[in-house]
N, C-alpha and C positions, 0 to 999 in steps of 0.2 A: 504493499499499499504506500510505499515511500513516495511515489510520484504525486500523491494527493496531499502529502504533508506540507507544512508551511515552508519547508525547504524544497525547491528554491522558488522564490518569486520576489521581484522588486522592480520598481520604476526609478531609475537613477535621476535624481533632481538635485539642484544646488541647495546647499544648506541655507536656511533662512537666517538673516542677521539678527542679533539680539536687539530687542526693543529697549528703549530707555525704561528704567525701573521706577515705578511709583511706589508709594507705601503699600498699596493693595497688591502690586506685583510681588513685593517682598513677602507679604503674607501668604500669597499663593506658593511662592518658592519654598517657604518654610513648611507649608503643608505637604508639598511634594517630598521634601527631604525627610519628613517624619515617616513616610511610607517606604523609604529606601532601605534595602538590605545593605549592610556593611560588608564589602568584599575587600579585605586587607591586601595591600601589596606585599611582596616578599622577595626573597633572593632569587626564586625561580622565575617569576614573571618579570622581574627587573633585569634579568640576565639576557632577555630576548631583545634583539635589535631588528627593526622592521624597515624595509624599503619597498619602493614600488608606488605606482600611482594610486591615490586614494579612490575608493569606490569602484575599483576594477578588480575582477578575479585575478588571482595569481601573484599576490605580493610575495616578497621574499622575507624569510625570517632567519636570522643568524644567531646561533647559540652553540655552546660547547656540548657535544654529544658524548655519552648519553646524559640528558638532562634529568636531574634527580628531583622527584616530587614525592612528597609523603602522602599516604592515604588520608582521605578526608581533610585535605589541606588545599582548598581552592584559593588561588591567589589571582588578583587582578591589578594590572598597572595600566593607567591611561598614558600611552606613550606620546600621543598628540591630542591636545584638548581642542575640541571644536568651538565655534563661536555661536552656535545655535542655542535654542532653549533646551533645558534638561528634559530628557524623556521621562514620562510618568506612567504609573501603573495603569494598565488597560489600553495603552496606546499601541497601535500597529506600527512597528518600527522596521523600516527598510534598511537592510544591511548587506554587506558582503562578508561571508564567514569563510575563513580558511583554516584548515586543521593540519598541523604538522606532527609527525611522529617524533617524540623527544628522544627515542632510542636511536633512530637513524638520521634524523634531521630532514627527512623527505616529506614533501607535501602529500597528504592523504586525499584531500578534497578542497575545492574552492568554489563556492556557490553563492549566487544571489539569494537572499532570503527575506521573508517578512515574518517577524516574530512578535508575539504579544508580550509586552513588558508586564511582569508579575504573574505570568501564567505558569502554574506549577506543573503543567503537563509537558512543558519543555524542559530538556536537560538543563540543570542549573549552570553548567559550564558555558552554555550558549546564552542563557538569560543574563548571566553576569556581564557579558560583553555589551549589552544594550540598555541596561537598567540605570536610570538616574545619572546619565552622562550627557553632556551637550551634544546636540546634533553636529556632525562634522568631526567627531572624535575617532581616533584609532586606538583600540584597546587590545591588550594582551591578557589572556587568562591561561593559567596552567593548572593541570589536574591529572590525577592518575586515571588511566583508561577504564579501570574497573568501576570507578565512581560514575562513569558515563554509560558504558556498554555492558557492565556486569562481568561475571566471572568468565564469560566466553570471549570477551574482547570483541574485535571486529575483524575476523579472519579475511574477509574479502578485501580489506584495506591493509592487510598485514599489520594489524594492531593487536598486540598481545595484552592480556588484562593487567599485567604489571608495567606496561609501558607508560611513560608520561605523554600527555598531549599538550601541545601548544596551540591555542585558539586565537587567531588574529581576527578582530571584528572591526570593520569600518562602518560606523553608524551614519548612514547616508541621509535619511529623512524620516519623518513621521507621516504616515499615510492617512488621508481622510477616508472614512468608510464609504465604499462604493455601493450603490443600489442598482439592482437589475431593472431593466425596462422590459415591457411586454414585447415579445418577438412577433411582429405582425407582417413584415415584408420579407420576401425571399426566404421563407422558412423551408428547411430541408424536408424531403419526404421521408417519413419514418414508419416502419412496420414493426409492431410488437409481437407479431406471430412468430412461433418457433422458439428455439432455445435462447436466442440472443437477438437484440434489435438490429434491424437493417436500416441503414441511413444513406440517403442519396443527397449529397450536398448540391446546391445550385451552382451555376457557373459564374455567378457574380463574385465580386471581391468580398472577403470576410467582413462582417460588421465591425464598426469602430467602438461600439458600446458593449457592455455586458447585457445580454438579452436572455429571456426565459420564455418558454412556451410550455403550457401544461398539456401533456399528451393524454393523460388519464388522471382525473381528479379523485383523490381519496376522500374519506370522511372522518379521518382521525384528527388529533390535535395539530395545531400549527407549530412549525419549527421556529424556535427562537435562537438568538445569538447565545452561544455557550452550550447549547444542547449537544449531547452525545447521541449519535444516530447509528443505526444499522442500515446499510444501503447496498443495493446492487448498482453498479455503474459501468459505463462503457465510454472510453475516451478516444476521440479521433482528431486528426489535424487537417486543417484546410489546405495547408501547403503540400501535403502528401496525398492529395486527392481522396481525402476521407479515410485514410488508412487507420485501422485500430491500433493504438499503441499500448492499451491496457484495459482489462475489463474483468468483472467478476461474474458476468453472465456466462451461460454455456453449461454443458453437461457436467463438467468437472469444476465449475466455479463455486466459490463460497462467498456469501455476503461479507462485507467489510464493516468494521466499526470505526467511527471517526468522530472527532469533535469539530463543530463548526468553527471553533477558534483555532484549529490546527490545519486548516486547508487553505488553498490559495484563495485570494480575494474574490475572484469571479465565481468560483465554485460555491463559496459561502453565500454570496449575494443572491445566487440563483435558488438557494434552498430556503433562505429566511422567508417565513410567511407561508410556505407550502404545507399542505396537510399530509399526515401520515397515510400511506396507501397510494399516494400520487406517484406518477411517473412524469418527469419533466425533461425538457430539452434545454440545455444551457450552452451558450457560446460566450467567449471572452477573447479580447485582443491580448497580445503577449504581455502587456504591462500589468494586466490583472490576472494573468495566468502564471507562466513559468519563467518570466523574465523578458524584458524588452530587447535585450541584446543577445545575439546568437552566441553559443558557448560550446566548446568542444566537450566539456564535462557534462553538459546537460543538453541532450538532443531536442528537447522540447522548447528550449529558450528561443525567443524570436518568432514563435509560431502561434497562430490563432488556433484555439482548440474548441471542440464541441463535445459535450457530455450528454448521454442519456442516463438519468438517475432515477432509480426506483427507491422511494423512501419506505423502508420496511417498518421501522419502529423508532421511537424516541426512548433511549435507555436511561437517561438521567438528565 
């Protein structure tokens, strides 16, 4: 289900300048700080030097290998402080997150992402990079891999459980919540007969907005922000002539569980307000999907996507 998670999605925008502070601004800032978790800096996070263009995947991190990090000792160092407003709990923060293996010094992944500040469903090592820091900041966090990925580590990325991780986070912007519009024009033809949906995309250019079309309306409760859902879904890309890139439909498919706060913006917008039992068609441009700029690490970046989603249940 990784392609539906909050990693990766972001629209790169310039950081907003700080406004002049009034006494009410100071009160708001104090309230923000009261909700902030303290992430202390330390010898591990301070030992990492970072270079490369801000807000772009693939920065370089330099440190002596193997980097030693103690279990349950998450460290955070703001290596470059931005000039924007501090991020606050509940905000959707656009970032570029790059993970390095502290044992080898090699980059494990570098992706555009949108994460929710204060969301305990996101690994703390990633939340620490975006929480209560000025927009425009570059942040280094260090942590033991088992604190993130458990006793199994992450074999696909050659990360062992006792390895240290170096996480470089560029805090790019805070995203305004997007709302889906009703899909009325140039709607794809969809058949829900059979084991999986059949979708024929029109020959027109992909829409520039997040659009939703109710294919089958259910009679259950309406989906709200923050709900955890069980769904079946099928994802296609406009640029690949409607090729399916991932789905849970089919003879061997299994429904997926997800939080509306942990999926890409366009996917969330298309689900909010829909009833359990409904099947909906959602489309979104790249900036509300898997990233506005094409990326070797992420084959969906730079592409408009279409989802058929069956809302099976609200689980919490």
